[in-house]
C-alpha positions as CSV (number, residue, x, y, z in Angstrom):
1,M,0.0,0.0,0.0
2,S,1.7,3.2,-1.1
3,A,0.5,6.7,-2.0
4,R,0.7,7.7,-5.7
5,H,0.0,11.5,-5.4
6,A,-3.2,11.7,-7.5
7,L,-4.4,15.1,-6.4
8,H,-3.8,17.9,-8.9
9,P,-5.0,21.2,-7.6
10,E,-3.3,24.4,-8.5
11,R,-0.2,24.7,-6.4
12,T,2.0,27.7,-5.8
13,L,5.8,27.4,-5.6
14,Y,7.7,30.4,-4.2
15,V,11.2,30.4,-5.5
16,T,14.0,32.7,-4.4
17,E,15.7,34.4,-7.3
18,S,19.4,33.7,-7.0
19,P,22.2,32.6,-9.3
20,A,22.3,29.2,-7.6
21,L,18.7,28.4,-8.5
22,Q,19.2,29.5,-12.1
23,R,20.9,26.2,-12.4
24,L,17.5,24.5,-12.5
25,R,16.6,23.9,-16.1
26,E,12.9,24.0,-15.6
27,L,10.2,23.5,-12.9
28,P,7.2,21.2,-12.9
29,R,4.3,22.7,-14.9
30,E,1.7,21.8,-12.3
31,Y,3.1,24.6,-10.2
32,R,2.4,28.3,-10.5
33,V,5.8,29.7,-9.8
34,R,6.3,33.0,-8.0
35,G,9.8,34.4,-7.8
36,V,11.0,36.5,-4.8
37,D,14.3,38.4,-4.6
38,S,14.8,38.8,-0.9
39,W,13.9,37.2,2.5
40,G,11.6,40.1,3.1
41,A,9.7,39.5,-0.1
42,L,9.5,35.8,0.7
43,G,8.1,36.5,4.2
44,A,5.5,38.8,2.8
45,A,4.6,36.2,0.1
46,I,4.0,33.3,2.4
47,D,2.5,35.3,5.3
48,Q,-1.0,34.2,4.3
49,A,0.0,31.2,2.1
50,P,-1.9,28.0,2.5
51,P,-0.1,24.7,3.5
52,A,-0.6,23.6,-0.1
53,A,2.1,26.1,-1.2
54,T,5.8,25.2,-1.1
55,V,9.0,27.3,-0.8
56,L,12.1,26.4,-2.8
57,A,14.8,28.6,-1.3
58,D,18.5,29.2,-1.7
59,P,19.6,29.1,1.9
60,Y,22.6,31.4,1.1
61,L,20.4,34.2,-0.4
62,G,22.1,37.5,0.4
63,R,25.2,36.1,2.0
64,R,28.4,34.1,1.2
65,T,28.3,30.3,1.1
66,A,31.1,30.3,3.7
67,D,28.9,32.1,6.2
68,G,26.4,29.3,6.2
69,P,22.6,29.2,5.8
70,S,20.8,32.5,6.5
71,P,19.1,32.9,9.9
72,E,16.4,34.7,7.9
73,L,15.3,31.3,6.5
74,R,15.0,29.9,10.0
75,R,13.0,32.9,11.1
76,L,10.6,32.5,8.3
77,M,10.1,28.8,8.9
78,A,9.4,29.5,12.6
79,R,6.7,32.1,11.6
80,R,5.0,29.8,9.0
81,P,5.9,26.2,10.0
82,S,2.8,24.8,8.1
83,V,4.3,25.8,4.7
84,P,6.9,23.2,3.4
85,V,10.3,24.6,2.7
86,I,12.9,22.9,0.4
87,A,16.5,24.2,0.7
88,A,18.3,24.1,-2.6
89,L,22.1,23.9,-2.5
90,P,25.0,22.1,-4.2
91,L,25.9,19.2,-1.9
92,R,29.6,18.9,-2.5
93,G,32.2,18.7,0.3
94,E,32.1,18.4,4.0
95,R,31.0,22.0,4.6
96,A,27.9,21.5,2.4
97,G,27.0,18.4,4.3
98,H,27.2,20.3,7.6
99,H,25.0,23.0,6.2
100,A,22.4,20.5,5.0
101,A,22.3,18.8,8.4
102,L,21.9,22.2,10.0
103,L,19.0,23.0,7.7
104,M,17.3,19.8,8.6
105,E,17.7,20.7,12.3
106,W,16.0,24.0,11.5
107,G,13.0,22.1,10.1
108,V,13.2,22.3,6.3
109,S,11.1,19.6,4.7
110,D,13.8,18.4,2.4
111,V,17.1,19.4,0.8
112,L,17.5,19.6,-3.0
113,N,20.9,18.8,-4.3
114,L,21.6,21.3,-7.1
115,N,24.5,19.1,-8.3
116,V,22.3,16.3,-9.5
117,Q,18.6,17.2,-9.0
118,R,18.2,19.9,-11.7
119,S,15.7,18.4,-14.2
120,A,11.9,19.1,-13.9
121,D,11.4,15.4,-13.1
122,A,13.9,15.4,-10.3
123,V,12.6,18.6,-8.8
124,G,9.1,17.3,-9.1
125,E,9.9,14.2,-7.2
126,V,11.3,16.3,-4.3
127,L,8.2,18.5,-4.4
128,R,5.9,15.6,-4.3
129,G,7.8,14.2,-1.3
130,V,7.2,17.3,0.8
131,R,3.5,17.7,0.3
132,A,1.9,18.1,3.8
133,R,5.2,17.2,5.4
134,P,4.8,19.7,8.3
135,L,1.3,18.2,9.1
136,K,2.6,14.7,8.8
137,R,5.4,15.5,11.2
138,E,2.8,16.6,13.7
139,V,0.3,13.8,13.2
140,E,2.4,10.7,12.8
141,P,3.7,10.6,16.4
142,L,0.0,10.5,17.5
143,L,-0.3,7.0,15.9
144,G,2.0,5.4,18.5
145,A,4.7,2.8,18.1
146,Y,2.4,0.0,17.3
147,A,0.7,1.4,14.2
148,S,1.5,-0.6,11.1
149,E,3.2,0.9,8.0
150,N,-0.1,0.4,6.1
151,A,-1.9,2.6,8.8
152,R,0.8,5.2,8.5
153,N,0.5,5.3,4.8
154,V,-3.2,5.9,5.0
155,V,-2.8,8.7,7.6
156,R,0.0,10.3,5.5
157,A,-2.3,10.3,2.5
158,A,-5.1,11.8,4.5
159,C,-2.8,14.6,5.5
160,E,-2.1,15.3,1.9
161,V,-5.8,15.3,1.0
162,A,-6.6,17.6,3.9
163,V,-3.9,20.1,2.9
164,E,-5.0,20.0,-0.7
165,G,-8.7,20.3,-0.1
166,G,-9.9,16.9,-1.1
167,G,-12.3,14.3,0.2
168,S,-12.8,10.6,0.4
169,P,-12.7,10.1,-3.4
170,E,-9.3,11.9,-3.6
171,L,-8.0,9.7,-0.7
172,A,-8.9,6.6,-2.7
173,A,-7.5,8.1,-5.9
174,I,-4.1,8.5,-4.3
175,F,-3.9,4.7,-3.9
176,R,-5.8,4.1,-7.2
177,V,-8.4,2.0,-5.5
178,D,-12.1,2.1,-4.9
179,P,-13.2,4.2,-1.8
180,R,-14.7,1.0,-0.3
181,T,-11.2,-0.5,-0.3
182,V,-9.9,2.4,1.8
183,T,-12.8,2.0,4.2
184,A,-11.8,-1.7,4.6
185,W,-8.2,-0.7,5.2
186,C,-9.2,1.7,7.9
187,R,-11.4,-0.8,9.6
188,R,-8.6,-3.5,9.5
189,E,-5.9,-1.1,10.7
190,G,-7.9,0.4,13.6
191,L,-8.3,3.8,12.0
192,P,-11.5,6.0,11.8
193,P,-13.5,5.6,8.6
194,P,-12.1,7.7,5.7
195,R,-14.5,10.7,6.1
196,R,-13.9,10.8,9.9
197,L,-10.2,10.5,9.4
198,L,-10.2,13.4,6.9
199,A,-12.3,15.4,9.3
200,W,-9.6,14.8,12.0
201,T,-6.7,15.7,9.7
202,R,-8.5,18.9,8.7
203,V,-9.1,19.9,12.3
204,L,-5.5,19.1,13.2
205,L,-4.3,21.2,10.3
206,A,-6.5,24.1,11.3
207,A,-5.3,23.8,14.9
208,M,-1.7,23.8,13.7
209,M,-2.2,26.9,11.6
210,L,-4.0,28.7,14.4
211,R,-0.7,28.6,16.4
212,E,0.9,30.8,13.8
213,H,0.9,34.5,14.6
214,G,-0.9,36.7,12.2
215,R,-3.3,34.2,10.6
216,S,-7.0,35.1,10.6
217,V,-9.6,32.4,11.3
218,M,-10.9,32.9,7.7
219,N,-7.3,32.3,6.4
220,V,-7.0,29.2,8.5
221,A,-10.4,27.9,7.4
222,R,-9.6,28.3,3.7
223,G,-6.2,26.7,4.1
224,A,-7.7,23.7,5.9
225,G,-10.4,23.2,3.3
226,Y,-13.4,24.7,5.0
227,A,-15.9,26.8,3.1
228,T,-16.3,29.3,5.9
229,D,-14.8,30.2,9.2
230,H,-18.1,29.1,10.8
231,A,-17.6,25.6,9.3
232,A,-14.1,25.4,10.8
233,R,-15.2,26.5,14.2
234,R,-18.1,24.0,14.2
235,A,-15.8,21.1,13.1
236,M,-13.3,22.0,15.9
237,R,-16.0,22.2,18.4
238,D,-17.6,18.9,17.4
239,L,-14.3,16.9,17.3
240,I,-12.3,18.6,20.0
241,G,-15.1,19.5,22.3
242,R,-13.9,23.0,22.7
243,H,-14.9,26.3,21.0
244,P,-11.9,28.0,19.3
245,A,-13.0,31.4,20.5
246,S,-12.9,30.3,24.1
247,T,-9.6,28.4,23.9
248,P,-6.1,29.9,23.6
249,R,-4.8,29.3,20.1
250,G,-1.6,27.8,21.3
251,E,-3.6,25.1,23.2
252,L,-6.0,24.0,20.5
253,F,-3.6,21.6,18.8
254,G,-2.7,19.9,22.1
255,H,-6.4,19.3,22.8
256,A,-7.1,18.1,19.3
257,A,-4.1,15.7,19.4
258,E,-5.3,14.3,22.7
259,R,-8.8,13.6,21.5
260,F,-7.6,12.2,18.2
261,H,-5.3,9.8,20.1
262,E,-8.2,8.7,22.3
263,E,-10.3,7.9,19.2
264,L,-7.4,6.0,17.7
265,C,-7.1,3.9,20.8
266,A,-10.8,3.2,20.8
267,Q,-10.7,2.2,17.1
268,R,-7.8,-0.1,17.7
269,D,-9.6,-1.8,20.5
270,R,-12.5,-2.4,18.2
271,A,-10.2,-3.8,15.5
272,R,-8.7,-6.2,18.0
273,E,-12.1,-7.4,19.1
274,R,-13.1,-8.0,15.4
275,R,-9.9,-10.1,14.9
276,R,-10.9,-12.3,17.8
277,D,-14.2,-13.0,16.0
278,P,-13.7,-16.0,13.7
279,R,-16.3,-14.6,11.3
280,F,-14.0,-11.5,10.9
281,G,-11.1,-13.8,10.0
282,R,-13.0,-15.6,7.3
283,S,-14.2,-12.2,5.9
284,T,-10.6,-11.0,5.8
285,A,-9.5,-14.1,3.9
286,R,-12.1,-13.7,1.3
287,D,-11.2,-10.1,0.8
288,G,-7.6,-11.2,0.0
């Protein structure tokens, strides 16, 4: 069971304009590319950007390579951690390796090696790999140590669908299967049903975005796939049991994570009970 990235909404790619990134021959056509020429311009561009956007940044913009990655990049990521950032640099020599390791410590979603990953296909592969990476990093620990790789793949795909505004059909399309197959997987792996799982990933995404200073509730609602801010508030109230207006923004994700983990534990208990039922075993065998 592996995700195949079937979603195709319009995606925005913010690219820092520097001599280093001019080495890229072309960028994937599915992205609407916006060039920025300074850290200030990049910060302004992503201030209200949704998590479906991506940043492709030269970490040495405005400074010498010998001085290391710019602290401005770290500052921007700290302000908008929900937006994936790819650091593009030539990985050659020990110093470059140290810089790449530092960038990963800062929280970049991935590093693009400008020495070898310069074609549209190579860049596209890296871009696909970082979709919803910030949300996945927040959600995956909630699954616990005993979650199977199949369960993790479903949850990772649900994070991508939530970030890109899809629903249950899009979740199934990622795996190129019928929606009923994903429902069966969720049941077997002790996960909430697909629609419920997507509801949770959207709420977790919204709670994660609300921690970011300067985001309005409407901006968060749109970024998390809700039609209105009222719909976002209602979803959070229904799943978390708390109204966003009466809960400090910084605490919402913790409450959401706790409730999601509780539901996962309950679902796994039900899955174990079904496995003890011989009729469930025969059904699983027939399903292949």
